[in-house]
N, C-alpha and C positions, 0 to 999 in steps of 0.2 A: 299882149297874149303871150303866155309862155307854155311851153309844152307840159302836159301833164304826164308825169313818169308811169303813172299807172293809168293804162288806156284799155278801152275796148280793143277786142280782136282787130289788129291790123291799122288801127286807127292812129297811127305814130307821124303821121305829116306835120311840118311846121306849119304854124297859122299862117304864115304869108303866102306859100304855096298852096294852101287847101282850097278844094273846091267846095266842100262841106262842113259844118262845125257841130259835131256832138257836144252837149252838154247835159248836165243832170240837174233838175230842180227838186231838191229832197224836201219837199214840204209834206206835212198832212196835219196841218192844225185846224181843219174845219171837218175833219172825217166825220160822218155822221153815224158810223157802225162800228168797226173795227179798225184801229188803227196802224200803221206800219208801213206805208209806201213810202217813207221817206228813207227806209233802207233800200229801196228798190234799184237804185241805178249802182250804188256799190256792190250789190248783191250782181247784178247783171255784168259789170266789169268782172268780178272775181270768178263767175262761172263760165264766161265766154270762151275762156281757154280751153273748154270742153268740146268746142264745135270747131269746126274748120274755116277758114277765111274764103275756101272756095264754095260758091252753091250750085249744086247739080241740078236744081230745078231751073236756074237761068244762064247756066255755063259762064259764068262771069265770078271774077274774085276780087275780094275787099283789096287786094294788094296792087290792084291795077289802077285804084285811084288814091287821090289826094284827100284824106280825110283827116282832120284834127279833133282829137278828144279833149275840150277846155276842162274837163273834171266836171266836179259839182260847185254849184253856187252856195255860197256860205248865205243860208237865209236863218232869219232869227225867226225863232218859233213864238207862236202866239196870234196874234192881230197879223191878219194877213196883207194890210196895207204895203209894209215894207217888203216883205218878199214879193209882191206882185212888181213893185216899183223896180226891184233890181231885176227880176226876170224880163221887164219891160228895157231896161236899159242895156242890157246884155245881147239880146235879141236885135236891138236897133243897131249898136256895133257893128254885129255881123253881116244885117241886111246892109249896112252903109260901106260895107268894104265888099261888097258883091259876092258874098257866099251863102250859103245853103244853111239855114238854123234847123238842126233836128234835137229836139228836145225829150229827155227822158223824165218822167215824173215817178215819184210825187202823185199826189192827188190830183184829180181833174181841174181843180181850179186854177192849177199853174197855166192853163191854155190862155186864160183872160188876160195875163201878164204879156205873153208872146202876141197875142191877138191886138191888144193896144197900139203896138208898134207896127205889125203888120198892115192893119188897116190904115195908117197914116201913110205908108208907102205906096198902098195897092188900095185906094178908096174903094172899088168895085169888087173886094174879094168875096168869094163865096166858100162857105165852110161845108166840108165832107166831115160827117161825124159818126163813129163807129161807136156804138154803146148799148148795153143794156138798159139804161136808165135814161129818161128823157132829159134831166138835168135843167127843166124850165121853171123851177118854182120862181115865184117874185122873191120869197125868202125861205129861210129855213130855221124855225124857232126863233124867229124875228131877226135873223141875221141874213144880209143881202149878199156877202160875199163869203160862199160855200161850194163843196163841190158840187152839192144838189141844185145851184144855182147858175152854174157856170155857163150855160147855154143861153138862158135868159140874158145874162150880163153881155154874152157877144151879140144876141140879137139887137140890143140897145147899141152896139156898135155898128152893125152892118144894115140892120132894117130887114123888112119883110121879103121872103121867099128868096132868101141867100143863104140859108141852113138847111141841109138835106142830111137827115139822120137815118141811120140803118140798124137793124136788129133791136130795137126798143122794144122791151118787154115788161117795163115797168115804170111806174109815175102814179101820182095822183091824180083824181080826175079834172082838177083845175088846169094841170099840166098838159094834159091830153086836149082840153078844150082850148087854150091858148096855142097848141100845137097847130090844130085844125085850122086857125086862122093866119099863122105867122110863118109858120116853117113847113118844109115836107118831110113827112115821116113814113119810113117803110117799117111796119112792125114786123118784130120776130126774126127778121131774115134780110136777105140782099135782092130780093126778087125785083125790085124796081130800079135796079144800079145801072142796068145796060141802058135804061132809057134816060137816067140822068146823066151819065157819063157823055152819051151822044149829045144832050142838049148843052151841055157846057164845053165840049168839044168846038159846037158850032158857035157860040157865043165867045170863044176864046178868052175867056175871063182867068183871072187868078184864083187859085184854089189853097185854102188851110186845110190840112189833113190832121185831124186829131181822132187817135185809136184808144180808146179806155177798153184794156184788156178784158173786161169783163162783159164783154159782147160775146167772148167764147163761153160754151158751156162749162160749168163748173167741175162736170165729169174729167175734162181735160185740162182745166185749169182752177184748181181750188184756190190757189193762193192769190187771193183778192179780198179786199175787207167787205164788199157788199155782193156776195155771188148771188146768181140768179139763174134757176134752173130755165133749160130750154134753147138755150145760145148755140153759136156757131162751133165748128169743128174748125181745127187748125187750118185745114186744106180750103175749107169754104172760105175762111178769113183771107189767106194767102191769095186765091183768085180774086176777091173782092179788090185788094191791095193792087194787083196786077192793074186790074181796070182803071183805078183811080188814077194811079201813076202815069197813065198815058195823058193826063191833063196838065195844064201848066200849074203845077204844085209849086209854091213859092216858100213855104214853110211848112213843117209838120211836128207832132209830138207823139209820143207813146206812154201812155201813164197806167195807174192803178193796179201795177203788180204789189202785192205785200207778201214778201218771201217766207215771213215767220208762220203764215198759215199754210204751208206746204212744206213740211220738214224731208220729204223726198226728194226736194229740188226740182221736181220735173216741171212745175210752173217758172221757175228762174230759167231752166233750159229752154222751154219754150219761147220765152222772151226774149233771150240770147237769139236764138234763130230767127225768130220773127223781125228782130231789131236788124239783124244780117241782111234778111232779105228786102226789107224796106229801103235799106241804104242803097243795095244794089239797083232797088227799080227805080229809086229818085236820082241816081247818078245818071243823068243823059248820054 
């Protein structure tokens, strides 16, 4: 692991001394509507210098922690099999070295690569999933590896009643029927999150946190490939993340920023700020 010269703000520790490893997975080869998430991690690094390392929300500073930015994985475009394998391999190395992996997508399918290795180390891992979309299709236009099927593939790894979804407000009928039987879904917002966090705290189980940024309302976050009206505000998402990060979170990702659809840069600025806050929340 060599230090990445172009880092996210404040994430310039050496790999050996780091507690957390940030890395990008710039892949959007299965995007079903508007592509562009492959540019997210580079845009987030570029724009991160417009914010401070200090969080007035948490009274913490990124410079107080050892965070290594591993840069972007070099992922081939097209067939997702090889990109997912590369994500799985990188995540496995980070976990093996006792460090926390935090991935920037990319489309949401990249979560599957990380989950494939997380479930090997933590067989009882549960997933907390923030998203506008259920992502529970069996296939999308005959393709089983898609950002529209990622939670269905994750369900095949972890089994029933281990996926908790929040903010869901889009999906076909079959997705919701499947979800009713196999996952726990909070539609539209986070109103059941307190009860879920209390339950998982009691169980003391490992948790994988995946944040699809289109859980936010497009009025505050238009820079995404599949915008869905009726979503959360920044403050609501921030508050939800504070609750989840009380748990034993063992790995996390943030995905689905597509910066080219918001030329104002506001969506990228929001993603930068949210990433800073997530990192500070996850550093125990």
